[in-house]
Backbone of each chain as nested JSON, in Angstrom:
{
  "chains": [
    {"id": "A", "residues": [
      {"number": 1, "name": "UNK", "atoms": {"N": [10.768, -20.837, -1.888], "CA": [10.689, -19.436, -1.485], "C": [9.233, -19.094, -1.155]}},
      {"number": 2, "name": "UNK", "atoms": {"N": [9.096, -18.289, -0.15], "CA": [7.75, -17.898, 0.254], "C": [7.585, -16.386, 0.177]}},
      {"number": 3, "name": "UNK", "atoms": {"N": [6.464, -16.003, -0.304], "CA": [6.107, -14.591, -0.296], "C": [4.985, -14.429, 0.729]}},
      {"number": 4, "name": "UNK", "atoms": {"N": [5.239, -13.582, 1.708], "CA": [4.236, -13.395, 2.757], "C": [3.723, -11.966, 2.703]}},
      {"number": 5, "name": "UNK", "atoms": {"N": [2.418, -11.829, 2.654], "CA": [1.812, -10.501, 2.663], "C": [1.189, -10.261, 4.028]}},
      {"number": 6, "name": "UNK", "atoms": {"N": [1.651, -9.229, 4.691], "CA": [1.157, -8.937, 6.037], "C": [0.366, -7.632, 6.018]}},
      {"number": 7, "name": "UNK", "atoms": {"N": [-0.811, -7.665, 6.562], "CA": [-1.654, -6.472, 6.656], "C": [-1.816, -6.116, 8.128]}},
      {"number": 8, "name": "UNK", "atoms": {"N": [-1.419, -4.913, 8.475], "CA": [-1.552, -4.474, 9.862], "C": [-2.52, -3.298, 9.895]}},
      {"number": 9, "name": "UNK", "atoms": {"N": [-3.554, -3.426, 10.689], "CA": [-4.554, -2.349, 10.766], "C": [-4.775, -1.966, 12.221]}},
      {"number": 10, "name": "UNK", "atoms": {"N": [-5.16, -0.731, 12.431], "CA": [-5.52, -0.302, 13.78], "C": [-6.806, -0.999, 14.191]}},
      {"number": 11, "name": "UNK", "atoms": {"N": [-6.904, -1.364, 15.461], "CA": [-8.144, -1.945, 15.95], "C": [-9.286, -0.95, 15.793]}},
      {"number": 12, "name": "UNK", "atoms": {"N": [-10.468, -1.503, 15.621], "CA": [-11.659, -0.681, 15.409], "C": [-11.819, 0.404, 16.464]}},
      {"number": 13, "name": "UNK", "atoms": {"N": [-11.5, 0.057, 17.703], "CA": [-11.739, 0.97, 18.823], "C": [-10.692, 2.074, 18.937]}},
      {"number": 14, "name": "UNK", "atoms": {"N": [-9.639, 1.99, 18.116], "CA": [-8.555, 2.963, 18.217], "C": [-8.761, 4.074, 17.185]}},
      {"number": 15, "name": "UNK", "atoms": {"N": [-8.637, 5.301, 17.637], "CA": [-8.772, 6.445, 16.736], "C": [-7.657, 6.449, 15.703]}},
      {"number": 16, "name": "UNK", "atoms": {"N": [-7.977, 6.902, 14.491], "CA": [-6.987, 6.936, 13.423], "C": [-6.872, 8.364, 12.871]}},
      {"number": 17, "name": "UNK", "atoms": {"N": [-6.086, 9.202, 13.541], "CA": [-5.983, 10.606, 13.097], "C": [-5.411, 10.743, 11.692]}},
      {"number": 18, "name": "UNK", "atoms": {"N": [-4.515, 9.836, 11.307], "CA": [-3.949, 9.881, 9.953], "C": [-5.044, 9.627, 8.917]}},
      {"number": 19, "name": "UNK", "atoms": {"N": [-5.905, 8.659, 9.223], "CA": [-7.021, 8.375, 8.328], "C": [-7.975, 9.564, 8.223]}},
      {"number": 20, "name": "UNK", "atoms": {"N": [-8.232, 10.195, 9.36], "CA": [-9.111, 11.367, 9.364], "C": [-8.509, 12.491, 8.527]}},
      {"number": 21, "name": "UNK", "atoms": {"N": [-7.197, 12.67, 8.633], "CA": [-6.525, 13.706, 7.837], "C": [-6.677, 13.418, 6.346]}},
      {"number": 22, "name": "UNK", "atoms": {"N": [-6.5, 12.164, 5.958], "CA": [-6.643, 11.795, 4.547], "C": [-8.09, 12.004, 4.088]}},
      {"number": 23, "name": "UNK", "atoms": {"N": [-9.023, 11.637, 4.941], "CA": [-10.438, 11.818, 4.624], "C": [-10.741, 13.302, 4.371]}},
      {"number": 24, "name": "UNK", "atoms": {"N": [-10.268, 14.155, 5.275], "CA": [-10.484, 15.592, 5.112], "C": [-9.797, 16.123, 3.862]}},
      {"number": 25, "name": "UNK", "atoms": {"N": [-8.625, 15.603, 3.607], "CA": [-7.891, 16.041, 2.432], "C": [-8.63, 15.641, 1.149]}},
      {"number": 26, "name": "UNK", "atoms": {"N": [-9.191, 14.451, 1.129], "CA": [-9.976, 14.02, -0.032], "C": [-11.19, 14.925, -0.208]}},
      {"number": 27, "name": "UNK", "atoms": {"N": [-11.825, 15.299, 0.913], "CA": [-12.978, 16.192, 0.839], "C": [-12.555, 17.545, 0.27]}},
      {"number": 28, "name": "UNK", "atoms": {"N": [-11.401, 18.046, 0.709], "CA": [-10.866, 19.31, 0.194], "C": [-10.63, 19.221, -1.31]}},
      {"number": 29, "name": "UNK", "atoms": {"N": [-10.231, 18.047, -1.772], "CA": [-10.002, 17.844, -3.199], "C": [-11.304, 17.634, -3.975]}},
      {"number": 30, "name": "UNK", "atoms": {"N": [-12.415, 17.697, -3.292], "CA": [-13.696, 17.63, -3.977], "C": [-14.34, 16.252, -4.031]}},
      {"number": 31, "name": "UNK", "atoms": {"N": [-13.761, 15.285, -3.314], "CA": [-14.377, 13.952, -3.324], "C": [-15.411, 13.879, -2.217]}},
      {"number": 32, "name": "UNK", "atoms": {"N": [-16.65, 13.62, -2.614], "CA": [-17.729, 13.561, -1.628], "C": [-18.138, 12.119, -1.369]}},
      {"number": 33, "name": "UNK", "atoms": {"N": [-18.837, 11.923, -0.298], "CA": [-19.383, 10.609, 0.004], "C": [-18.4, 9.668, 0.679]}},
      {"number": 34, "name": "UNK", "atoms": {"N": [-17.311, 10.231, 1.206], "CA": [-16.351, 9.369, 1.902], "C": [-16.674, 9.381, 3.391]}},
      {"number": 35, "name": "UNK", "atoms": {"N": [-17.068, 8.254, 3.884], "CA": [-17.496, 8.179, 5.277], "C": [-16.322, 7.987, 6.219]}},
      {"number": 36, "name": "UNK", "atoms": {"N": [-15.396, 7.171, 5.812], "CA": [-14.288, 6.874, 6.708], "C": [-13.06, 6.449, 5.918]}},
      {"number": 37, "name": "UNK", "atoms": {"N": [-11.903, 6.81, 6.433], "CA": [-10.649, 6.298, 5.886], "C": [-9.841, 5.769, 7.063]}},
      {"number": 38, "name": "UNK", "atoms": {"N": [-9.36, 4.558, 6.915], "CA": [-8.477, 4.023, 7.953], "C": [-7.2, 3.548, 7.277]}},
      {"number": 39, "name": "UNK", "atoms": {"N": [-6.099, 3.859, 7.92], "CA": [-4.813, 3.583, 7.293], "C": [-4.05, 2.525, 8.064]}},
      {"number": 40, "name": "UNK", "atoms": {"N": [-3.502, 1.608, 7.318], "CA": [-2.719, 0.551, 7.936], "C": [-1.42, 0.353, 7.192]}},
      {"number": 41, "name": "UNK", "atoms": {"N": [-0.753, -0.719, 7.527], "CA": [0.507, -1.024, 6.856], "C": [0.373, -2.312, 6.068]}},
      {"number": 42, "name": "UNK", "atoms": {"N": [1.125, -2.362, 5.009], "CA": [1.138, -3.553, 4.174], "C": [2.599, -3.938, 3.985]}},
      {"number": 43, "name": "UNK", "atoms": {"N": [2.946, -5.151, 4.321], "CA": [4.344, -5.57, 4.206], "C": [4.46, -6.834, 3.381]}},
      {"number": 44, "name": "UNK", "atoms": {"N": [5.459, -6.863, 2.539], "CA": [5.743, -8.078, 1.769], "C": [7.079, -8.637, 2.22]}},
      {"number": 45, "name": "UNK", "atoms": {"N": [7.045, -9.849, 2.751], "CA": [8.272, -10.506, 3.198], "C": [8.605, -11.622, 2.227]}},
      {"number": 46, "name": "UNK", "atoms": {"N": [9.852, -11.712, 1.869], "CA": [10.304, -12.838, 1.065], "C": [11.17, -13.725, 1.947]}},
      {"number": 47, "name": "UNK", "atoms": {"N": [10.721, -14.952, 2.144], "CA": [11.462, -15.886, 2.998], "C": [12.027, -17.0, 2.13]}},
      {"number": 48, "name": "UNK", "atoms": {"N": [13.193, -17.49, 2.482], "CA": [13.729, -18.601, 1.693], "C": [13.354, -19.943, 2.325]}},
      {"number": 49, "name": "UNK", "atoms": {"N": [13.787, -21.018, 1.689], "CA": [13.344, -22.357, 2.094], "C": [13.877, -22.79, 3.455]}},
      {"number": 50, "name": "UNK", "atoms": {"N": [14.887, -22.056, 3.978], "CA": [15.456, -22.465, 5.264], "C": [14.461, -22.263, 6.42]}},
      {"number": 51, "name": "UNK", "atoms": {"N": [13.416, -21.488, 6.171], "CA": [12.432, -21.269, 7.227], "C": [11.53, -22.503, 7.327]}},
      {"number": 52, "name": "UNK", "atoms": {"N": [11.509, -23.11, 8.501], "CA": [10.784, -24.374, 8.635], "C": [9.27, -24.16, 8.68]}},
      {"number": 53, "name": "UNK", "atoms": {"N": [8.801, -23.643, 9.775], "CA": [7.356, -23.47, 9.931], "C": [7.003, -22.012, 9.635]}},
      {"number": 54, "name": "UNK", "atoms": {"N": [6.711, -21.742, 8.37], "CA": [6.508, -20.356, 7.93], "C": [5.362, -19.707, 8.698]}},
      {"number": 55, "name": "UNK", "atoms": {"N": [4.278, -20.444, 8.834], "CA": [3.105, -19.868, 9.468], "C": [3.412, -19.422, 10.898]}},
      {"number": 56, "name": "UNK", "atoms": {"N": [4.036, -20.297, 11.663], "CA": [4.361, -19.972, 13.049], "C": [5.379, -18.841, 13.118]}},
      {"number": 57, "name": "UNK", "atoms": {"N": [6.361, -18.871, 12.205], "CA": [7.396, -17.837, 12.204], "C": [6.79, -16.462, 11.929]}},
      {"number": 58, "name": "UNK", "atoms": {"N": [5.915, -16.392, 10.941], "CA": [5.322, -15.102, 10.587], "C": [4.432, -14.595, 11.718]}},
      {"number": 59, "name": "UNK", "atoms": {"N": [3.693, -15.497, 12.312], "CA": [2.823, -15.116, 13.425], "C": [3.657, -14.484, 14.544]}},
      {"number": 60, "name": "UNK", "atoms": {"N": [4.777, -15.132, 14.842], "CA": [5.633, -14.635, 15.924], "C": [6.247, -13.287, 15.557]}},
      {"number": 61, "name": "UNK", "atoms": {"N": [6.687, -13.146, 14.294], "CA": [7.241, -11.863, 13.844], "C": [6.205, -10.747, 14.005]}},
      {"number": 62, "name": "UNK", "atoms": {"N": [4.961, -11.058, 13.646], "CA": [3.898, -10.057, 13.756], "C": [3.699, -9.652, 15.208]}},
      {"number": 63, "name": "UNK", "atoms": {"N": [3.621, -10.654, 16.079], "CA": [3.368, -10.385, 17.496], "C": [4.5, -9.603, 18.133]}},
      {"number": 64, "name": "UNK", "atoms": {"N": [5.722, -9.941, 17.728], "CA": [6.88, -9.359, 18.407], "C": [7.36, -8.059, 17.796]}},
      {"number": 65, "name": "UNK", "atoms": {"N": [7.197, -7.915, 16.463], "CA": [7.857, -6.772, 15.839], "C": [6.988, -6.01, 14.83]}},
      {"number": 66, "name": "UNK", "atoms": {"N": [6.283, -6.728, 13.991], "CA": [5.625, -6.053, 12.865], "C": [4.346, -5.317, 13.264]}},
      {"number": 67, "name": "UNK", "atoms": {"N": [3.675, -5.835, 14.274], "CA": [2.449, -5.17, 14.72], "C": [2.533, -4.937, 16.221]}},
      {"number": 68, "name": "UNK", "atoms": {"N": [1.746, -4.014, 16.683], "CA": [1.608, -3.779, 18.117], "C": [0.253, -4.338, 18.535]}},
      {"number": 69, "name": "UNK", "atoms": {"N": [0.254, -5.534, 19.117], "CA": [-1.015, -6.219, 19.373], "C": [-1.949, -5.47, 20.314]}},
      {"number": 70, "name": "UNK", "atoms": {"N": [-1.428, -4.489, 21.037], "CA": [-2.283, -3.724, 21.938], "C": [-3.263, -2.857, 21.144]}},
      {"number": 71, "name": "UNK", "atoms": {"N": [-2.779, -2.261, 20.07], "CA": [-3.657, -1.357, 19.312], "C": [-3.875, -1.794, 17.866]}},
      {"number": 72, "name": "UNK", "atoms": {"N": [-3.189, -2.836, 17.445], "CA": [-3.298, -3.23, 16.036], "C": [-3.728, -4.689, 15.857]}},
      {"number": 73, "name": "UNK", "atoms": {"N": [-4.424, -4.916, 14.784], "CA": [-4.727, -6.274, 14.341], "C": [-3.837, -6.586, 13.154]}},
      {"number": 74, "name": "UNK", "atoms": {"N": [-3.612, -7.851, 12.922], "CA": [-2.842, -8.201, 11.732], "C": [-3.43, -9.46, 11.113]}},
      {"number": 75, "name": "UNK", "atoms": {"N": [-3.191, -9.578, 9.817], "CA": [-3.492, -10.835, 9.144], "C": [-2.438, -11.026, 8.07]}},
      {"number": 76, "name": "UNK", "atoms": {"N": [-2.251, -12.25, 7.643], "CA": [-1.216, -12.472, 6.637], "C": [-1.604, -13.61, 5.713]}},
      {"number": 77, "name": "UNK", "atoms": {"N": [-0.995, -13.586, 4.55], "CA": [-1.197, -14.638, 3.553], "C": [0.172, -15.164, 3.163]}},
      {"number": 78, "name": "UNK", "atoms": {"N": [0.306, -16.453, 3.166], "CA": [1.573, -17.054, 2.742], "C": [1.377, -17.678, 1.367]}},
      {"number": 79, "name": "UNK", "atoms": {"N": [2.306, -17.403, 0.504], "CA": [2.22, -17.871, -0.878], "C": [3.549, -18.557, -1.192]}},
      {"number": 80, "name": "UNK", "atoms": {"N": [3.482, -19.775, -1.671], "CA": [4.733, -20.45, -1.996], "C": [5.119, -20.098, -3.426]}},
      {"number": 81, "name": "UNK", "atoms": {"N": [6.34, -19.642, -3.591], "CA": [6.799, -19.26, -4.923], "C": [7.801, -20.311, -5.402]}},
      {"number": 82, "name": "UNK", "atoms": {"N": [7.516, -20.872, -6.552], "CA": [8.427, -21.877, -7.103], "C": [9.426, -21.168, -8.014]}},
      {"number": 83, "name": "UNK", "atoms": {"N": [10.7, -21.329, -7.689], "CA": [11.744, -20.688, -8.498], "C": [11.748, -21.285, -9.897]}},
      {"number": 84, "name": "UNK", "atoms": {"N": [11.966, -20.443, -10.863], "CA": [11.897, -20.931, -12.252], "C": [13.27, -20.985, -12.896]}}
    ]},
    {"id": "B", "residues": [
      {"number": 1, "name": "UNK", "atoms": {"N": [-23.326, 1.029, 0.202], "CA": [-22.055, 1.41, 0.795], "C": [-20.934, 0.571, 0.177]}},
      {"number": 2, "name": "UNK", "atoms": {"N": [-19.835, 1.194, 0.007], "CA": [-18.712, 0.471, -0.592], "C": [-17.523, 0.482, 0.35]}},
      {"number": 3, "name": "UNK", "atoms": {"N": [-16.875, -0.633, 0.413], "CA": [-15.632, -0.726, 1.171], "C": [-14.523, -0.9, 0.133]}},
      {"number": 4, "name": "UNK", "atoms": {"N": [-13.578, 0.025, 0.143], "CA": [-12.501, -0.041, -0.837], "C": [-11.191, -0.297, -0.109]}},
      {"number": 5, "name": "UNK", "atoms": {"N": [-10.469, -1.288, -0.562], "CA": [-9.159, -1.58, 0.021], "C": [-8.087, -1.161, -0.963]}},
      {"number": 6, "name": "UNK", "atoms": {"N": [-7.252, -0.251, -0.536], "CA": [-6.209, 0.269, -1.418], "C": [-4.846, -0.186, -0.897]}},
      {"number": 7, "name": "UNK", "atoms": {"N": [-4.046, -0.73, -1.796], "CA": [-2.698, -1.173, -1.447], "C": [-1.712, -0.317, -2.227]}},
      {"number": 8, "name": "UNK", "atoms": {"N": [-0.852, 0.362, -1.519], "CA": [0.153, 1.193, -2.178], "C": [1.529, 0.621, -1.866]}},
      {"number": 9, "name": "UNK", "atoms": {"N": [2.271, 0.322, -2.895], "CA": [3.617, -0.244, -2.69], "C": [4.647, 0.562, -3.471]}},
      {"number": 10, "name": "UNK", "atoms": {"N": [5.859, 0.545, -2.985], "CA": [6.943, 1.183, -3.724], "C": [7.204, 0.394, -4.992]}},
      {"number": 11, "name": "UNK", "atoms": {"N": [7.527, 1.074, -6.064], "CA": [7.891, 0.381, -7.288], "C": [9.137, -0.469, -7.06]}},
      {"number": 12, "name": "UNK", "atoms": {"N": [9.217, -1.553, -7.811], "CA": [10.336, -2.497, -7.668], "C": [11.701, -1.808, -7.726]}},
      {"number": 13, "name": "UNK", "atoms": {"N": [11.797, -0.81, -8.584], "CA": [13.098, -0.174, -8.825], "C": [13.472, 0.839, -7.74]}},
      {"number": 14, "name": "UNK", "atoms": {"N": [12.543, 1.1, -6.826], "CA": [12.801, 2.113, -5.796], "C": [13.302, 1.44, -4.518]}},
      {"number": 15, "name": "UNK", "atoms": {"N": [14.382, 1.967, -3.979], "CA": [14.932, 1.428, -2.73], "C": [13.941, 1.623, -1.577]}},
      {"number": 16, "name": "UNK", "atoms": {"N": [13.922, 0.667, -0.657], "CA": [13.005, 0.75, 0.462], "C": [13.795, 0.664, 1.771]}},
      {"number": 17, "name": "UNK", "atoms": {"N": [14.329, 1.791, 2.241], "CA": [15.144, 1.77, 3.456], "C": [14.37, 1.318, 4.69]}},
      {"number": 18, "name": "UNK", "atoms": {"N": [13.094, 1.629, 4.729], "CA": [12.272, 1.207, 5.866], "C": [12.166, -0.319, 5.903]}},
      {"number": 19, "name": "UNK", "atoms": {"N": [11.978, -0.892, 4.717], "CA": [11.922, -2.349, 4.614], "C": [13.235, -2.991, 5.026]}},
      {"number": 20, "name": "UNK", "atoms": {"N": [14.338, -2.376, 4.602], "CA": [15.654, -2.911, 4.972], "C": [15.848, -2.843, 6.482]}},
      {"number": 21, "name": "UNK", "atoms": {"N": [15.398, -1.757, 7.09], "CA": [15.51, -1.616, 8.549], "C": [14.721, -2.712, 9.257]}},
      {"number": 22, "name": "UNK", "atoms": {"N": [13.517, -2.983, 8.768], "CA": [12.703, -4.036, 9.383], "C": [13.359, -5.4, 9.181]}},
      {"number": 23, "name": "UNK", "atoms": {"N": [13.9, -5.613, 7.997], "CA": [14.588, -6.881, 7.707], "C": [15.758, -7.081, 8.686]}},
      {"number": 24, "name": "UNK", "atoms": {"N": [16.566, -6.034, 8.872], "CA": [17.703, -6.139, 9.789], "C": [17.237, -6.339, 11.225]}},
      {"number": 25, "name": "UNK", "atoms": {"N": [16.141, -5.688, 11.557], "CA": [15.615, -5.812, 12.902], "C": [15.117, -7.241, 13.157]}},
      {"number": 26, "name": "UNK", "atoms": {"N": [14.472, -7.814, 12.146], "CA": [14.021, -9.207, 12.271], "C": [15.219, -10.125, 12.441]}},
      {"number": 27, "name": "UNK", "atoms": {"N": [16.302, -9.855, 11.69], "CA": [17.522, -10.669, 11.811], "C": [18.09, -10.548, 13.217]}},
      {"number": 28, "name": "UNK", "atoms": {"N": [18.091, -9.326, 13.755], "CA": [18.58, -9.098, 15.121], "C": [17.748, -9.89, 16.133]}},
      {"number": 29, "name": "UNK", "atoms": {"N": [16.464, -10.02, 15.854], "CA": [15.58, -10.775, 16.743], "C": [15.72, -12.289, 16.535]}},
      {"number": 30, "name": "UNK", "atoms": {"N": [16.611, -12.688, 15.648], "CA": [16.88, -14.113, 15.5], "C": [16.125, -14.806, 14.38]}},
      {"number": 31, "name": "UNK", "atoms": {"N": [15.427, -14.038, 13.564], "CA": [14.716, -14.676, 12.453], "C": [15.64, -14.767, 11.25]}},
      {"number": 32, "name": "UNK", "atoms": {"N": [15.864, -15.991, 10.81], "CA": [16.762, -16.191, 9.675], "C": [15.978, -16.511, 8.409]}},
      {"number": 33, "name": "UNK", "atoms": {"N": [16.647, -16.373, 7.297], "CA": [16.027, -16.77, 6.035], "C": [15.142, -15.704, 5.433]}},
      {"number": 34, "name": "UNK", "atoms": {"N": [15.238, -14.474, 5.925], "CA": [14.427, -13.405, 5.345], "C": [15.24, -12.696, 4.267]}},
      {"number": 35, "name": "UNK", "atoms": {"N": [14.777, -12.818, 3.05], "CA": [15.527, -12.269, 1.926], "C": [15.225, -10.8, 1.71]}},
      {"number": 36, "name": "UNK", "atoms": {"N": [13.979, -10.46, 1.865], "CA": [13.597, -9.079, 1.581], "C": [12.336, -8.711, 2.348]}},
      {"number": 37, "name": "UNK", "atoms": {"N": [12.285, -7.451, 2.735], "CA": [11.05, -6.913, 3.302], "C": [10.762, -5.61, 2.563]}},
      {"number": 38, "name": "UNK", "atoms": {"N": [9.556, -5.49, 2.094], "CA": [9.155, -4.223, 1.474], "C": [7.887, -3.73, 2.15]}},
      {"number": 39, "name": "UNK", "atoms": {"N": [7.855, -2.445, 2.414], "CA": [6.761, -1.905, 3.205], "C": [5.914, -0.957, 2.371]}},
      {"number": 40, "name": "UNK", "atoms": {"N": [4.636, -1.141, 2.479], "CA": [3.718, -0.284, 1.755], "C": [2.618, 0.207, 2.668]}},
      {"number": 41, "name": "UNK", "atoms": {"N": [1.605, 0.773, 2.063], "CA": [0.484, 1.277, 2.838], "C": [-0.768, 0.51, 2.466]}},
      {"number": 42, "name": "UNK", "atoms": {"N": [-1.64, 0.402, 3.431], "CA": [-2.905, -0.267, 3.211], "C": [-3.985, 0.679, 3.712]}},
      {"number": 43, "name": "UNK", "atoms": {"N": [-4.934, 0.996, 2.872], "CA": [-5.973, 1.939, 3.279], "C": [-7.346, 1.352, 3.054]}},
      {"number": 44, "name": "UNK", "atoms": {"N": [-8.23, 1.57, 3.992], "CA": [-9.61, 1.14, 3.834], "C": [-10.487, 2.377, 3.761]}},
      {"number": 45, "name": "UNK", "atoms": {"N": [-11.161, 2.539, 2.653], "CA": [-12.063, 3.675, 2.477], "C": [-13.496, 3.166, 2.517]}},
      {"number": 46, "name": "UNK", "atoms": {"N": [-14.324, 3.872, 3.234], "CA": [-15.751, 3.564, 3.216], "C": [-16.47, 4.68, 2.464]}},
      {"number": 47, "name": "UNK", "atoms": {"N": [-17.104, 4.316, 1.374], "CA": [-17.808, 5.3, 0.554], "C": [-19.31, 5.041, 0.64]}},
      {"number": 48, "name": "UNK", "atoms": {"N": [-20.092, 6.097, 0.609], "CA": [-21.534, 5.875, 0.631], "C": [-22.105, 5.817, -0.793]}},
      {"number": 49, "name": "UNK", "atoms": {"N": [-23.409, 5.606, -0.868], "CA": [-24.044, 5.359, -2.168], "C": [-24.04, 6.576, -3.092]}},
      {"number": 50, "name": "UNK", "atoms": {"N": [-23.742, 7.755, -2.536], "CA": [-23.769, 8.965, -3.375], "C": [-22.642, 8.963, -4.411]}},
      {"number": 51, "name": "UNK", "atoms": {"N": [-21.644, 8.106, -4.219], "CA": [-20.545, 8.051, -5.176], "C": [-21.0, 7.264, -6.404]}},
      {"number": 52, "name": "UNK", "atoms": {"N": [-20.951, 7.92, -7.544], "CA": [-21.508, 7.297, -8.747], "C": [-20.585, 6.211, -9.31]}},
      {"number": 53, "name": "UNK", "atoms": {"N": [-19.479, 6.619, -9.879], "CA": [-18.583, 5.65, -10.499], "C": [-17.421, 5.37, -9.54]}},
      {"number": 54, "name": "UNK", "atoms": {"N": [-17.64, 4.395, -8.668], "CA": [-16.676, 4.135, -7.594], "C": [-15.294, 3.829, -8.159]}},
      {"number": 55, "name": "UNK", "atoms": {"N": [-15.268, 2.997, -9.186], "CA": [-13.994, 2.579, -9.744], "C": [-13.179, 3.779, -10.235]}},
      {"number": 56, "name": "UNK", "atoms": {"N": [-13.822, 4.625, -11.012], "CA": [-13.127, 5.802, -11.548], "C": [-12.735, 6.761, -10.434]}},
      {"number": 57, "name": "UNK", "atoms": {"N": [-13.619, 6.929, -9.445], "CA": [-13.334, 7.847, -8.347], "C": [-12.111, 7.379, -7.556]}},
      {"number": 58, "name": "UNK", "atoms": {"N": [-12.072, 6.092, -7.256], "CA": [-10.954, 5.574, -6.458], "C": [-9.646, 5.67, -7.237]}},
      {"number": 59, "name": "UNK", "atoms": {"N": [-9.706, 5.368, -8.524], "CA": [-8.51, 5.469, -9.365], "C": [-7.959, 6.901, -9.318]}},
      {"number": 60, "name": "UNK", "atoms": {"N": [-8.864, 7.865, -9.439], "CA": [-8.444, 9.26, -9.434], "C": [-7.873, 9.666, -8.072]}},
      {"number": 61, "name": "UNK", "atoms": {"N": [-8.518, 9.205, -7.007], "CA": [-8.005, 9.504, -5.653], "C": [-6.594, 8.949, -5.482]}},
      {"number": 62, "name": "UNK", "atoms": {"N": [-6.38, 7.744, -5.992], "CA": [-5.056, 7.125, -5.884], "C": [-4.024, 7.947, -6.651]}},
      {"number": 63, "name": "UNK", "atoms": {"N": [-4.371, 8.326, -7.857], "CA": [-3.43, 9.06, -8.707], "C": [-3.104, 10.426, -8.118]}},
      {"number": 64, "name": "UNK", "atoms": {"N": [-4.134, 11.063, -7.563], "CA": [-3.956, 12.443, -7.116], "C": [-3.476, 12.567, -5.687]}},
      {"number": 65, "name": "UNK", "atoms": {"N": [-3.861, 11.638, -4.831], "CA": [-3.578, 11.869, -3.414], "C": [-3.018, 10.665, -2.658]}},
      {"number": 66, "name": "UNK", "atoms": {"N": [-3.592, 9.496, -2.886], "CA": [-3.238, 8.377, -2.017], "C": [-1.893, 7.755, -2.354]}},
      {"number": 67, "name": "UNK", "atoms": {"N": [-1.51, 7.822, -3.615], "CA": [-0.221, 7.255, -3.999], "C": [0.568, 8.296, -4.782]}},
      {"number": 68, "name": "UNK", "atoms": {"N": [1.851, 8.116, -4.813], "CA": [2.71, 8.949, -5.643], "C": [3.12, 8.113, -6.858]}},
      {"number": 69, "name": "UNK", "atoms": {"N": [2.469, 8.33, -7.997], "CA": [2.677, 7.44, -9.154], "C": [4.119, 7.421, -9.671]}},
      {"number": 70, "name": "UNK", "atoms": {"N": [4.899, 8.395, -9.263], "CA": [6.29, 8.41, -9.714], "C": [7.092, 7.266, -9.084]}},
      {"number": 71, "name": "UNK", "atoms": {"N": [6.854, 7.04, -7.807], "CA": [7.638, 5.999, -7.125], "C": [6.781, 4.863, -6.574]}},
      {"number": 72, "name": "UNK", "atoms": {"N": [5.468, 4.988, -6.679], "CA": [4.62, 3.962, -6.074], "C": [3.635, 3.345, -7.075]}},
      {"number": 73, "name": "UNK", "atoms": {"N": [3.346, 2.094, -6.828], "CA": [2.27, 1.416, -7.553], "C": [1.078, 1.296, -6.606]}},
      {"number": 74, "name": "UNK", "atoms": {"N": [-0.091, 1.155, -7.161], "CA": [-1.246, 0.923, -6.295], "C": [-2.177, -0.066, -6.961]}},
      {"number": 75, "name": "UNK", "atoms": {"N": [-2.955, -0.705, -6.111], "CA": [-4.045, -1.528, -6.621], "C": [-5.162, -1.433, -5.594]}},
      {"number": 76, "name": "UNK", "atoms": {"N": [-6.367, -1.721, -6.026], "CA": [-7.473, -1.613, -5.074], "C": [-8.549, -2.625, -5.386]}},
      {"number": 77, "name": "UNK", "atoms": {"N": [-9.322, -2.899, -4.346], "CA": [-10.447, -3.817, -4.474], "C": [-11.685, -3.095, -3.965]}},
      {"number": 78, "name": "UNK", "atoms": {"N": [-12.747, -3.149, -4.734], "CA": [-13.994, -2.53, -4.303], "C": [-14.969, -3.635, -3.905]}},
      {"number": 79, "name": "UNK", "atoms": {"N": [-15.573, -3.433, -2.762], "CA": [-16.48, -4.437, -2.227], "C": [-17.786, -3.717, -1.89]}},
      {"number": 80, "name": "UNK", "atoms": {"N": [-18.887, -4.22, -2.379], "CA": [-20.149, -3.555, -2.053], "C": [-20.684, -4.138, -0.756]}},
      {"number": 81, "name": "UNK", "atoms": {"N": [-20.999, -3.254, 0.17], "CA": [-21.494, -3.712, 1.459], "C": [-22.983, -3.409, 1.539]}},
      {"number": 82, "name": "UNK", "atoms": {"N": [-23.771, -4.414, 1.799], "CA": [-25.213, -4.205, 1.912], "C": [-25.535, -3.941, 3.379]}},
      {"number": 83, "name": "UNK", "atoms": {"N": [-26.137, -2.777, 3.63], "CA": [-26.494, -2.413, 5.006], "C": [-27.549, -3.382, 5.524]}},
      {"number": 84, "name": "UNK", "atoms": {"N": [-27.437, -3.736, 6.79], "CA": [-28.379, -4.723, 7.329], "C": [-29.36, -4.101, 8.292]}}
    ]}
  ]
}
């Protein structure tokens, strides 16, 4: 079994209005010194052993469905989980 | 300057309909062997040096605003960035 952690973030050049809203909201709550907030997605996929090439499969899933490569970057970590 | 990475995930006991939708969508796209998908949030905060106790500040921000402790778990990593 594989546990895959996928991180999807907006590219640096893309504006992040959601992050700006959170930043302003934190300031309203009295938190100072926050320069920037950027918001992304975090996904945990559990794959079973039938998946042959996990790395290639996850890469393709990211490109095709999980991220929008035009405005988003992604990275992932694959972790093999041994059933107990 | 500090770079803080915050990961917010739904608690194990909470249903994740968004994750199920992505899982079904991946299956529709022909990806087999996916047992579960769970979706969370990933946030990158940039804090400046004026923040005294970064760890405590981030914990409080998570509890009060960034996560909903009733249904979500969070974890974070603080990284000190040296300006060049």
